[in-house]
N, C-alpha and C positions, 0 to 999 in steps of 0.2 A: 803283518800276520795273515797267513792263508786260512782258508775256511776249515781245513782239517785241524790245524793247530788250535784254532778258536774253539771248535767243538771238543777237542781233547781236554783243553783247559777247563771247560765248563762241565765236563763229566766228572772231574775230580775236585773242583773247588768252586764255591760261590764267588762270583766276581762282584767286588764292591765298587760301585760307581761313585760319582761325586754328588754334590747337593745343588742347591739353587745357584744361579749365576746372576740373573737380573736383579733380584731383591738384594743380593749381596753387594752388587755394584751401587745400588741406591744407598745402602748404608755407608758406602765409601765415598759418597759425594755426587753420584750421577744425578743430575736434575731431571725433572719430568719434561717430556716433550722433545728430548734429543733422540737421535738415532743411537741405540745402545751399542751397536757394532762399531760405529765411528767413534763414539766416546771411549770404548774399550781400547781402540787403537791409539787414540790421542793420549790415553793414560796407560800406556803399555806396561810400565813398571808395576802399577797398581794391579792391573789385570793378571800379570804373571805371578805376583805375590799372592793374590787370591787363589789361583790355581795351585800354587805350591803349598798353600795351607791345606788344600784337599789331599794332595799327595802325602804330606806329613801326617795327616789324619788317618791315612790308610787306604785311600782310594786306589784301586788298581786300574781304573780308566777314568779320564777326565774328558769332558765335552769341550769342543772348540769355541763355544760362545758365539756360534753363527746361526742361532735360532731364527732370526729374521733377515738373514743375509742373502735372500733370493732377489732377483731383479725386480719383481713386482713390489715387494715391501721396501726395498732400498729406493725405488723410484719416488716414493712419497717424500724422501729427503733429498731428491735430485742426485742420487748416488747410483742409479741403475747401471750406468756404464762402467762402474768400478766393481761390479759384482765379483769377478774372478780375483782381482787384486785384494779385495777385502777378505774374502774367504781364505786365500793363500796366506795373508799376513796373520790373521787370527789363528790359523792352524799352526803356523810357525811359532807364535807365542805359546800356544799350548804345548807344542813339542819341546820348547825350551823349559817350560815349567815341569813337564813330565820326566825329563831326563831318561835314564835307563830303568827307573823304578816303576814306571806307569805307562799304560797304553793311552793313545789319543783317539777319541771317537769323533769323526766328522759329523757335525750336528746339522740336520736338515729339519725344517718344519713347514707348516702349511704356507701357501702363497697368500692366504686370506681371501681367496675367491673360489666359488664353486665351479666345478667342471660341468660342461654341458651334459645333459639338458637342464640340470637344476640351475646352473649359472650360465655365464656367457663364455667361459674359458674353454677353448678346444682342448681335448685330451692331449694331443701331440704337442701343443704349445706348452702345456704344463710339464710334460716330460722334458722338453728342451730347456725350460726354465730351471728345472732341477739339475739337468746335466751341466749347465753352465756353473752352477754352484759346486757340483761334484768336481769339475775340472780344477777349480781353485783349491779345494780341500786336498785333492790328490797331490797337487803341486806343493802344498804345505806339509805333506808327509804324514797324513793320518794313517792309523793302523786298521781301523774299521769304521763303519758308518752306523749312525743311529738316526732313524727317521722318527721324530717325536711330536707329541701333542697334536696328533692328527684326528680330526673329528668326522672325516668322510672317507669311506673305504676306497673310493675311486682316486682320491687325492693320494692316499697311501700307495695304491698300485702305481700311479704315475711316478712317484718318487722312487719306489722300489725298482721299477724298470729302468729308471735313469741310472741308478747305481749299477744294476746288473749289466747294463749295456755299455758301461764305461770302464769297469774293472772287475776283478775277481776277488775283491776283499769281502770279508764277512759284513753282513748288514742286518741290523735289528730294526724292527718296526714297533713303535709304541703308540697305541691308540689312546684317545681320551674318552672316558665313559662317564655318564651321569650317575646320580644316586640310584636311578632306575635300571642301571646296568645296560645302557644303550648309548651308542654314539648319537651325535646331533641328528644324523640322517637315519637313525633307527637300526643300526647294525648291532647285534648282540656279540658278546665276547667269543663264543665258539665259532660263529660264522666268520668273524674277522680272522681268527686263528687259522681256520681251514683254508680260507682264501689266500692269505698271505704266505703260509707255509707252502702251499702248492705252487706259488709263484716264485719261490726260492728264498724266502726270508730265513736267516740263520737263527733268529730268535724273535719271538713276538711277545708283546705284553702291553702294559698300560702305564700312563703317568698323568700327573696333574689332576685337576678338577675335584678329586675326592681325597679323603684321608685314608690311612692304612686299613681301617676296619672294612670300609666298602671295597677297597682294592683286594682284600683277602677273598671276598666272594667272587671277584672277577678271575683271579688267579686260580681259585679252586675249580671254577667252571671250565677254564681252559685246560687245566692239568689232566682232565679225563681223556683229552684227545690230542694233546701236544706231542708231536714227534721230536721236537727240538726244545732248547731251553726257553724259559719264560722270564720276562723282565718286569720289574715293578719299581716305580719311582713315585711314591705318593707325596702329596702335600702334607705339611705339618698340621693337618685338620683345617677347620674353617677359619678364614681371616676375619679380623675386626679392626676397628680404628681406635688408635690411642694417640692423643695429641697430634692428630693429623697424619699419623703414620700407620701403615698396615702392619698388624701384629697377628701371630698365629697362636692357637690355643695349646698345642702339644709341645712339651719340652723334649730335649734330646734323649733322656733315659726311657721315657714312655714310648717315644718313636722307635727306639732300638728294640724294645720288647715287641712292638708291633711288627717290625722288620723281621724278627725271628719267626713270628707266626706266618709271615708271608713266605719265608723260605720253607717252613714246614708244609705250607699249602702247595709248594711246587716251584717257587721262584728261584732261578739260578743266577740272575743278575739283580742287584738290589742297590738302591740309592735314594736320593731325596729330590723333591721338586720344590715348589714355592714354599717359602718360610723355613727351609732347612739351611744349614750352614756347616762349616767344617766340624763344629762341635757335635752335630748330629751324626756325621760320618764316623767321627772318633768313637761315639757311643756304640754305633753298630759294630765297628771292628772289635771293640772291647768285648762285646757280648757274643759275637759270632766267631771271632778268631779265624781259624782256617777251616771253617765248616764245609763239609762236603754237601753237595745238593742231595735232596731227597731222591731216592731211586724210585722212579715211577714206572709202572708196568701198564702200557697202553695197548689194549686189544686192537688188532687190525680192523679197519672199518673202511667203507666206501661212502663218500658223501659228495654231493654237488651243492653249490650255494648260489643264491642271488645276493644282492647287497644287503638283504635283511633276513634271510632264512637259509637254514641248512636242511637238505633232504638226505636222509640216510637210507642206504640201499643194502639189502642182504636178507639172509634167511630168517633173521630175528625181527624183521620189519614187514609191515604189510606190503603187498606188491605195489610198486610205484607206477602210476599211470602217467605216461607222457602224452599230453594232448596233441593231436595231429592236425587240427583244423587250420592253423596258420600256415597254409601251403596253397599256392594259387592253382595247383593242378586240379582241373575240373570245377573250379569256382569262378565263374565269369564275372560276378560282381566284385570279388576280391581282386581279380586280375585288372579290372577297369580302374579300381581305386589305386592300386599300386602304380599303374602306368601314369596316373595323374599326380602321383606323389602324396596321396592322402593315406591316413592311417586310422581313421575312425573305425572301420570295420575290424581292423587288426586289434584295436583296443577292446572292442566288444567281444570278439572271439576269445581273447585272452581272459577277460573277466568271466565270461560264461563258463569256460572250461575250468577255471580255478574254482568257481562256485559249485561245479558238478563233480569235483574230485580230482582234477588233474594236479599232480604235484610238481610236474615239470612241463614246460611249453616248448614244443618243437617249432623252430622258426626256419622256414624255407622261402627263399625269394627268387627261385629259379623259374623263369618263364621266357618265351620268345619276346624280343623287342624291348627288353628292360635292361638297365644297368644293374646286374645282380649285386655287385659289390656295394654300390652306393645305396641300393634299397636295403640290403641286409644291414649295413651300418646304421641306417636310419631306424630300422626296427629294433636292433639291439640297443641302440642309444635310448630309444623310447621305453621299451619294455624292461630294460636292465635297471631302470630306476623306478618305474611305476608299478611293475608287476612283482608281487611277492614271490611267485614261483621262479625257481631257477630256469635257465634257458638251455635248450638243446640246439646247437648250431648245426643245421642240416644243409649241406651243400656238396656237390661233386667237385668243386673248385678249391684247390689248396690255397689259392690267393684270397678267396672270399673267406675261408675259414680262418686264415691268419689275421686278416683285418678285423674280423668280428671278435676273435679271442682277445685281440689287443685292447679293445675298448670295453669289453664286457666286465662289469664291476663285481665279479664273483668267480667261482670255479664252475666252468661250463661243462656240459656233456657234448661230445662231438659225434655226429652221425654222418659218416662212419669212415673207418679205415679197413680196407680189404687186405688180403694176403698177396695181392698182385704186386710183384717186386717193385715195379716203377712207382706205383701209387703209394706203397708202404714207405719207400725211401724218401719220397717227396714230402710226405706229411709227418713223418716221425719227428724231425727237428722242430716243426711248427707246434704241434700239440704238446710236446714235452717241455718246450720253452715256457708255455703258459700254464702248465700243470693241469690240463684238462683231463677229465675222465673220458675214456674213448670207447665207443662201440666198435668192436672187432668183428668184421664181416668175413666169415670163413669161405671166401672165394679166392681161388689161386690163379696162377698164370694160365691154366688150362680151362678156366671157366668155373661154373657152379658144380660142385661135387654132388652126386646124387645121394650118396650114403652118409650116414652119421660118422662112420669110421674115417672116411676121407676128410670130412670137415674137422674132425678132431685133430688130425695131423697138421692142418693149416693153422688151427688155433694155437697149437704148441709152437709152431714156427713164428707166428706173430708175437706171442708172449716172449719168446727168447730174444727177439730183436728189441722189443720194448725194454726188457730187463737191462739191456746194455745202457739205457738212458736213466737207470735208477727207478723204473716203474716196477710195481709189484702186481700180483694178480688182482689186487683190490682196486687198481687203477684202470682195469679193463672190464668191459661188459660184453659178453659174447652174444652176437645175434644168432638166434636159432635158425635163421634163414627159412622163413615160412614161404612155401610155394602153394599155389592154388590146387586144391584136391580135385577140382573139375578136370584138370589136365593131368594130374598124377595122383592116383589113389593112395600111394605110399607116402605122400608129402608130409602128412601130419605125423605119421609114425616115426619117420626119420628125424623130424624136428624135435619131437618129444624125447627121442633117444639121446640126441645131442644135449638137450637141456638137462636130462638126468645125469649124463656123464660130467658135465660142467659142475653140477651141484654136488655130486657125491664123490667123484674121483679127482677131477682137476682142481676144484675149489675156487670157482669164480662166479660172478653174477651173470645173469642172462637176460635177454630182452627179445621180444618178437614184435614184428609189425603185424598186428592182429588181423586186420581186415583182409590181408592177402589170402588168407585161407579160404574165404568164401566167394572170391571173385567169380562172377558169371553164374551164381546160383541164387535161387529164391531164399527168402527168410534168412538173410545174411546175419542179422543180429543174433538169431538163434544159434547158428553155426559158430559165429565169433565167440559168443558167451560160453558155449559148451567147450570149445577148444581152449579158451582161456582157463576155464576151471581145470581141465585136464593138465594143462601146462603148469599151473600152480601146484598141482599134486606132484609133479615131477621136480619141483624146486625152482620154478620161474620166479625172478625177482622184479622184473620190469616188463611193461607192455606199452607199445605205441598204439593208441586207440582213441576213439571218439568218446569222451566222457559224457557227452549228452545222450548217449544210448543208455536208457534206463535199464534195459535187460542186461547189458554187458556189465554195468556197474553193480547191479544187484548180485549177479553171479560172482563177480570178483570179490565183493564184500563177504558173501557167504563162504567162498572157497578160502579166503584168508582166515576166517574163523575156524574152519574145519582142519586146517593144517597148522594151527597154533601160531599164526602170524598176527593175531588180534587179541592181546592179553585182556582178560576181564570182559571180553566181548564189547569193548568200548565202541569201536567203529560200527559194528553190526547194530548195536542199540541206537547209536546216533542216527544211522541211516533209516532204520525201520520203526522209529518211535517219534513222538512229537518233540523230542529234544533237539531236532535239527534246527540250526539257527535260521532265522528269517532275515532276508536282506532288504535294502531299500528297493524301490521308492515308496513313500507313503501316499503318493498321489494316485488316486484310483483312475484307471484307464477304462472308462465306461463308454466313451464316445470318441469320435475322431479328434475332436478338440482336446479332450482329456488326454488322449494318447500323445498328442503334440506337446501338451504342457508337462506330461510325465517325462518325455524325452528331453525337454528343456531343463527340467530339474536334474535329471541324471547327467546331462552334459556338464553341469557344474560339479556334481558329485564325483564324476570320473575324469574331469578335466579335458573334455572334448573341445578344444579350441577351434579346430577346423569346422566344427558343426554349429557352433553357437550362433553365429550371425544369421545363418540360413534358418535356424529354428526361430530366432527372434522375428525375422521378417515374416515367416509363415504365421506366427502367433499374432502379429500386428495385423496382417491381412485378414486373419480370421475374426478380428474384432476385439481382441483382448487389449485393453489400454496398457500403455507402457508402464504407468505407475503400478498397475496390478502385477505385471510381470516382475517388477523390481521387488515389491513388498510381499507378494505371495509365493514367488518361486525362486528368484535369484538370492535374495537375502536368507530365506529359510534354508536353501541348499548350502550356501557357504557356512551358515551356522552349524548345519549338520556335519559338514566336513570338519569344522572346528571341534565338535563333540567327538567325532571319530578319532581325531588327532589327540585329544585329551585322554581318551580311553586307550591309546596306543594301538588302535586298529588301523589308523592311518599314520604316516610318517612324513617327514619334511618334503620329500619329492612330491607326494600326492597333494600336500597342502599348497605347495608352490604352483602346481599345475592347475588346481581348482581356483586359486586366487587369481592367477593370470587369466583364466577363462572368464571369471566374473568381471575383472577389470576391462577386458575386451567387450563384454556385454554392456557395461555401463557407458563405455565410449561410443558404442553403436547407438545406444538409446538416448544419449545426451541431447542431440538435436530434437528428437521427438518429444522428450520431456520438456525442453525449453519452449516448444510451440504449444504444448498442452497446458503449461503452467504460466502462460502469458509472458514468456521471456525470462522466467526465473530459473529455468534449468532444474537440476536435481535439488531436492531439499538438502541443505547443508547443516551440519551440526557444529560441534566444538572445533576450535583451532588448537593445533598442537605443534610445538617445535620439537624436532628430533635431532639428536646429534650423538656421535661417538666422542667421548671426552678427550681433552688435550693429552697428547702423548700416545694415544691408542689409534692404530690405523686399521682396525678390524671393523667391518660394517655389514657383514652378511646378515646377522640376526636383526640389526636395526633396519636394514633395507626390507626385510620381510615384514617387520612390524609396520613400516610405512605403507606397504602394499595392502596389508590387511585393514589398516585403519582407513585408507582411501576407499576400499571396497564397502566399508560401513558408513561412508558419507562424511567422515571427518576431513577437515581442511588441514593438510599436512605440509609443514614447512621443514623439509629435510636439509639440514646444514652440512651433512656429510660426516667425515671422520677427522680426528685430530683437531677438535674445535675448542677454542678457549672459553672459559667461563664468561668473560666479558661479551664475547660474540653471541653466545647463547642468550644471555640475559637481555642484551640490546635488542635482539630479534623478538624476544618475547614481549618486551615493552612496546616495540614498534607495531606489532600486529594485535596487541592485547590478547595474548594467548591464554587459553584456559588451562593448558597442560604443557609441561616440558618433559620429554622422554629422553633419558640418558642411558647410554650403553657403554660397557667396558668389558673387554675379554680378559685382560691381564690383571693380576693382583697388584702390579706396580702402578697401574693407572686408576685403581679404585678410589684413592683419596681425592681425585679430581672431581668426582661426583659430589663429595662434601663441599668442595670449593664452590661449585655452582649453587648448591642449596644455600650456603652461607651468603653468597652474593645476592641471591633472590630475596632473602630476608632483609639484607642491608639496604637494597634498592627499593624495597616496598612493592615488589612485583606480586600480583595476586595469583599467578599461575601455580598450580600444584605440580610437584615434581614426582615422576615415577621412574624407576630404574629397572635395568635388566642386564643380562650378560652372564657368561660362564663363571666369572669370578665372584659374583655377588649372590645374596639370598635375602629372605624375608627379614632375618635378624639384622643384617647389615643395613637394610632400608630403614628399619626402626632406629638403629643406632645413629644414622646420619640425619634423621629427620625427614626422610622422603615420605610422600603420601602413600606409596605402595610399591610393591615389587611384582614383576611378572616373569615367570620362568620361560615362557615362549610367546610366540606371536598371538596365538589364540587367547591366552590369558591376558596379554597386554590389551587386546581389544575389550575384553570383558571388564578389565580394571578401568580403562578409559571411559567406558560407557557408565560404569557405576559412579565414578568421580564427577562426571558431567551430567548425570541424571538422564542422559540420552534424550534430552528434550529441546536442545537448541536448534534453530533453523537458520 
């Protein structure tokens, strides 16, 4: 099926997908702990029969059952070198089951590892892992692809690029969201949608984790902005344990009624995930019949995204400030840091600019004597996960821009593409492949046009060329081309004229490099602010500026209000009243020593690993005891990070960065503490055994819990993943553990937690058992007799401290 045929189908009819695969195989005899894909092949007739049941129930597309068939997951069963063959064979079985009545979707899912810098997996390695799986599925004859149950946006991008670079078949991307409508790494539904659609997804949506009611909220949020069909595959509500087996609360008829509501909310592809069966699909088909999708009218919009935030640009929104400070030009200290490979100052500039009102951060790494591509990649990798603001990739090199766009976990802004024929043709394929929003610089082959009329002609030519790649005017932002008035008194007038034409006649967004106007003149902030206010009056929507200039930001805020870009005066009141939020740190910097300790505290808050050891050394030399540094600064700082995480002001990337910084700090201080404590080292508290239960090979969350517990002084015995109940209990007995922590991602492995708890009771082990993972909740913990449940690493630490009274040494 080609992409046009796929879209034509979905314009006229809701596509009914299949239901659960893994839980249905379990019902048919698949034991815990085996490789599901291998078992499905070894029981090929049973697998085909299951998929035929979905076809008879009315599914118009069935998945290939290759959810975990990538090299990393198969390697856990010593099957990594059979990746292509396993995918090909399972696709052929699905093809047999589908016959001519049904389509076959090649099923890809997460590798189970985080991509750098959150984890250790390089982005390109992830892309190649998915490409290997895609090769097998293509050989098996799939009609289109579905990338499903993805909890990290960068992982979704890697899989999407793998498909796009391997074939031209349609591809859907289905993310997994929590009850709080966020992915594990903090991406909201709209940000995921915009990012993935811009990268070429033919449908975007969600599956697993939640039941239909929560998923309706997700689909409703996406439908306001979706340019393409939406996919929904919810669970049959929350799981619970019955006679040692996982059961689900929602029956087929109620599930079908909820599916109808999902279609009314905007879903164009509908099916079931964990806990559903052919009966559920039959109920959906009976209720929906040949239902046509809801006709959605989506107003055109311009947006760039980070991994956690969307920034909308246009006449209905406040003027967007692009922070200009992460640029080594004229900044000797930044130049020196970048040449040494350090990024502490970059992180500080990013944080300061965001706090002062920058909605986007311009990133430039061009300077003499540096590897610009390598430096740019380092900055994008770092800020792409830790900075909430989207990035503007600023480079004169097409190669640098391409490499940066490839790894950027969002929809970037590119600065810039001119109308010069050679540069335009070199960059067009690059930026359109990655779906970036582009700053169009109205410079032609004859140089910089003096008048606005000449610039308008170049803008039209740039747009016409971009439109051949499917871009609209909303994908371009025209640079007003600000020149200094000290050299050309007419510069401001011509720039303002171009902005007015773009806003009222041509119909696109505009941007200016604000500080250019005042070069060589005194009172530059005054000129910059006055010019910005005038440009906003002409319809300006963006400005590259220094947000730490109070005068410029004050005038920008006032101008937004005056031209009706600030509904209800919200931003104006926020800036000029006491309602402006106050940020950390709580440490008062009243002396040189206090300044140092405040920096140490903030190094943990912001995850400055490069700086932490130097700050600790300085603090020790200044006479602060190591124990005081731990108890008064490091521990309070990581606790503060946990509070920010719990309040959803911080997300997983920041939590990991800060936890790693504290871990490095403790390692540095360990010898000092050992000497000061007479050879006893750090005070230690309770002992805990951690493991992902038998049959489950996912350990991302469990690894983070281990790191956080270690940072709080717990003695952690991490047994890894796919661990049997006997191994866990034996280790708990051996070390006289105070706690046992169990993790499970999949509903199919949840019952193994109960196995461990039952064995703990049988063997008379005193350790209390706590559980966590995407598949479980507080009610399930009570049901199986666990001492508690933690939804994330921060809550796991708090639970462990409460259960052990936080007093053991």
